[in-house]
N, C-alpha and C positions, 0 to 999 in steps of 0.2 A: 349343573343342570339336579335337581334333589330327585328326581324319579322319573319311572315311568311305567305306564301301564297301559294295554290295548285296553280301546274305545269300548271294547264288545265287554268288558269289566262292568261296564256302566249300565248294564241290564240291572244289576239288583237294586239301585237305586229308583229307577222306575218304576219297576214290579211293588217293591214296598211302599212304595206313596201309592200307586193304584190299586194295592191290597187293601189299603187302611183306608182310604176313601170309597174302595169297594163298598168295605164292612160295615162303614159307617150311615154310606146311606144301603144296605139292604137291610140293615137292622132295626133306621127310621120306618121303611117303607113296607118290611113284612112282620115288623114288631115280635121279631123274635131271635132267635139263637141261629133258627138253620136261613134263617136270610139273611142275617151277616156273615157264614158260613158261603153260599151261594156267592154273595156281593162280591164277600175276600177276593173268592177263586176269580170272579169275572175280572176283577178288578187288577189282580194280579199277573195275570194272565196278557191282558192290554198294555199294562204300564210294559210287561216283557216285552211284546212283540213294538212296544213304541222305542223303546229303547234298542232293540237290532235295528231296527230300521233309521234310527239316525247315527250310527255307527258307521264309520269309512274308511274300509279296508285299506291298508298299508298305510295308515295315518296313524299315530300315537300322540294319547293326550299326557305332555310335562306340568311338571309343575319347578318353576324358576325358585332361588333361595329367599323370596318374599309370599312363597307360598299359593303366586298367581299359577291359573292353569292354562298351557295353549296347545293348538294343534300342532304335529308338521309328520312328516315324513320319518316313519320308521328306520331304526339304522341298518344298514344291509343287515340279513341271516334271522332277524325279528322275526319271529312268528306272531 
């Protein structure tokens, strides 16, 4: 086992992707910075919600020596 992280830490990536996508769409639709900011905020919120909804309590994401990720039960006492 090369590392362990809780799935709840995976909220950041979906939030970032949602924020970037929302900003792009907001800028394209609104044509200004305000549209990009509003779209980015909405996209980041939606991405964070999606990331949180896909996490599984009591399970951790591990990475093996080859860099492959897999999900398994967290060690006893791990929060």
